[in-house]
N, C-alpha and C positions, 0 to 999 in steps of 0.2 A: 362725202357726207358721213355723219355719225348719228347713230340711233341707239338709245338705251330702251330696252323693253323689259317690263316686269311681268312674269308669268303668273298673273292672278286674274280671277274672273272680273271682267269689265274694268281692269286697270292695266292698260296696254302700253303706255308709253311714258318713259322718263328719258328726256333727251337733253343734251347739253352742248353748248358751243361757247368757246372762250370763257369757261368757268361759269356759264349761266345755265341753270337747270330749270326745266319746266316739267311739271307732272300733270298728266292728263288722265283723269279717271272717268269711267262711265262712257267710254267711246270705243268704237270698233275700228277706228281708222288708225293709220300709222303716219306719223309726221317725220319728215327728214329735214335736217338742218345742215347748212354748209359748215364745213370745219376745215381749218387749214393745217391741222396737226395729224400725224400718222397714228398717235396714241391718244385716247380720250379717257378721262377719269370722271366719275360722278361722285360728288362730295355732298353729304348731307350733315349739317351740324346739329340738327334736332331730330334724331332718329327716335321713332316710337315702335312699339311692338307691332303695329299695323304695317310697318315697312319690311317685315320679314318676308322672304321669298327668293325666287331665282331670277336674277337679272341677266339679260342678254345684251351684249354690246355688238353692234353691227357697224363695221367700218368699210365703206365702199369707195374705191377709186377707179380711174379709167383702166388701171392695170390689173388690180386684184380686189377680192372681197374677203374680209376677215370677220369671223363671228366668234365671240367668246362668251361663256356663261360664268356668272358669279353667284354663289349662294350667300345671301345675307341673313345672318342670325342675330337676333337682338336679345340681350340679357339685361336684367335689372338686379341690383344688389345694393339696397340702402343699408347703411351701417347698422348691424344688429346690436342688441343690448342684452346684458344680463342683469336681472333684478333679484333682490333678496326680499322675501316677504315672510311674515308670521301670521298664521291663521289659527286662532285659539292657542293650542299648545304645540302645534306643528309648524315647522319651518320649511320653506320652499325656495328653490331656485327656478327662475323662469328665463329661458333663452328665447328671444323673440326678434323677428325681423318684420318691419312694417310692409315692405314691398320687395319681392324677389321673384325672378323668373330666369330659367325654368325652376321647377320644384327643387329645393336644395337638399343636400345630404346632411343630416343632423346626427351627431354621435355624442354620447356621454361617457365619461370615465370617472371612476372613483379610485383615488390613489393610483392613477395611471392604468387601471384595469377597466376595459370596456364593460359597460352595463347596458341593459335593455331599458327602453323607455317607450311606453305605448300610449301615452296620454296627449299626443300632439294635437293641437287645435289649429285647424286650417280653414281659411276663407279665401274665395276667389278661385276661378278656374280658367276662363277664357283670357283674362288679363293677368296681371301679376298676382302673386300669392301674398297673403299676410299670415304668418305662422307664429304660434306660441308653443313652446315645448317646456312644460313644468316638470320638476323633479322633487320628490319629497326627500328632505335631508334626514337620513337614518343614522349617520355617524358624525357627530359634531367634531370629532378629532380627525376626521378624514378631509382630504382635499377633493374638490369636484371640478371637472373640466367639461365644457361644452364647445363643440366645434360645428360651425355651419359653413358648408362648402358650396360654392356655385361652380359647377363643373364646366359650364360654358365659358364663363368669364375668367376661369382659373383663379378665382379669388377665395380665400379662406379667412374666416374670422374665428377667434378663440376667446372664450370667457372662462375665467378661473376664479374659484372661491376657496378661501382658506380661513379657518377660525383659529385664533390664538388662545393660549391658556387664560382662564379667568383671573382677574386681579382683585385683591381685597385691599381696600384702603380705609384709613380713618378719616373722619370728618376734619376739614381744614388742611389736610395734606394735599399734595399735588400728584398727578399721575402722568407718566410718559407712555405713549402708545406708538408702536412702530408701524411703518408702512414703507416698504421698499419694493420697487418693480422687479419682476422676474426677468433675468437676463435673456431667457429664451424668446421672449416676446418684445421686450422693451428696446427701443432705439432712440437715443437722445436727440437725433436729428429729425425725428418725426413729431408732428404736432400732437399734443395730448393735453388732457385736463385731469386735475386731481381734486377730489371733493371729500371733505370730512363731514359726516352726518351723525346725529344721535337719534336713536329710535325711542319714541314716546307713544305709548298706546297704539302700537302698530304703524305709526307714521314717523317718517324721518324728517328731522329739521336740520337744515344745513348750518354747520358751524363755520366753515371756511372753504374756499376753493382757490385753486391756482391754475392759471392759463399759461401754457408754455410759449405760445407765439409772442405774447406781450410781456411774459414773465411778471404778470400782475398777481398779487395776492389780495383777496377780499376776505376779511374776517368779520363775522357776525356775532361772535361771542367774545366779550371783553376779557375773559379769563383764559382764552385760547391763545397759544403762541406757537410760532413756527421758527425754526432756526434757518436763517438764510444761507449760512455756509453749508448746512446739510442739503438744502434744496439744490444748491449748485452742484452737489455730488449725487443728485437724483435720489436723495433720501428725504421722504416726506413725513417723517415721524413728527408727532405733535405733543405738546404739553398742555394740561388743563390744571389750573391753579385753584387753590382755596376750595376744595371739594365740599359739597354739601350733600345731604341725604338724597335730594332729588336728582343728583347726578348719576345715581345707579342706573344701569341699563346697558344697551348694546351700542357700540360705536363702529361706524363703517367707513373705511377708506376705499375710495373708488378711483382707480387710474384707468382712463379710457382714451382710446384713439380709434382710427378707422379700422384697425386690424385686430384689436383686442380690448377686453375689459378685465381688470384685475381687482377683485373684491377681497378685502381683509376685514374680518370681524373681531372686535375685542369686546369682552364682557367685563364690566366694572361693577364691583359691589362696594358701596360706601357704608361704613359702619359708624355709629355714634362714637365720639371721642370720650375719654374717661370723664372729662369735666361735664359733658352733656349727659353721660350715663349717670353720674352722681346726682346731677340736677334732676333728672327724670326719676331717679330712685327716691329722692326727697319728696317729689311731687306725689309719687305713689303712696308714700307714708302719710303725707299731710292731707291729701284729699279725702281718704277714708276717715281720718280722725275728725275732720271738720264735718263730714256727713254724719258720723256717729254722734257728735256733740249736738248737732242740729236736731237729730231724731230724739235724743234724750230731753232736750229743751221742750220740744213740742209735746212729748209724752208727759213731762212734768206739769206743763200748763193745763193740759187736758185733765190730769189727775186732780189738780187743785180745784179746777172748776167743778169737777164731779163731787168733790168733798163739800164745797160751798153749797151746791144745789141740794145735796142730801141734808145738810144742816138747816137750810131754809125750809125744807119740807117738814122737818121735825119741830123747829122753833120759828114759826113765821114772824113773830114780833121781834126777833133778834136779827132778822135779815138785814135791817137797815144799818146795824152797827158792824157788820162783817165786812172788813176791807182788806183782809190779808189771808194768806195761807202759808203753809210750810212745805218743805220738800217731802217727797214720798218717804214713808217709814216713820214719820212723826205725826202727832195728832194736833189738829188745830185747837187752840185753847178755848175754854168756855167763855162766852160773853158775860161780862159783869151784870149784876142785877141793876134794875133801873134806879133803885133807891140809893145805891151806894155811890160814893164819890171815888174817883181815881186818886190814888195817893202815890207819891214817888217811891221807888224801891230803895233809894239810898238818901242819905242826908238825915238831919235831925227832925224829930217829930215835935 
């Protein structure tokens, strides 16, 4: 007979015969099942953290008895991620893992030199941990690397961030932004995903992405283009055509797999073209001129009205004959006497 026993309070028996396993919890008794093999294995396909413990296998025959102990340790390591964020004027990198057990080892490097980071945010204790490790970017010309290691499962994940030199382009030109994987981490035979995004008001909008398993490319921006030949060579550089002023900002290339995340940042400054600049210059001249002319016109009308009101106050009887005025600097003509007739200024008398 074969008996599997787990050494946990009130969880006494895990037994198996002919690949059939039964777990008995909350009982103090021991159950023996017949078995026709000299060696027995217990296999669980859905192990949880509650299954951790010391297991004892008891094999008894008419000739001898064999007892063996097995220590089962369970680890959790969901794929970590590296995120790039902007908060006001500061930029941050965040390495995070949603579920990990036991507590991982997290290290940061700047330009391959280890640096300390003391702002780790951790939740969970009895079950798996959820961990965020933020880092303030103090050198935009430096490269940053985050490593998360699960020592139990012998798994290591690496996130790497690099910023390229800023680019200045004129309106209606096109720009090419590079994005190549780092050979130290990249394996063409491994499944990965490439995403190009543009940051607007602190939020990234996806321009395009590529999935290596299906080799599908999805493009959300009509002016965005990828070179398929370069993609076949693991080069994910992109082109953005017909630039406009609203295209200024940061562009992020994200290459991710189960073992790494590679972030590349480009900053693009789009400046007005000469034609646009000349047009804007003309508007700057025209608009103030129109405003000045409007102000002068309003002032002239008010001045004339003031003159008419003053004349009416001095000659009330003539007020009905006043129908006109002249620009500032000239005097309104005197109204003719009531007894006189108007005569033409030219022609024969």
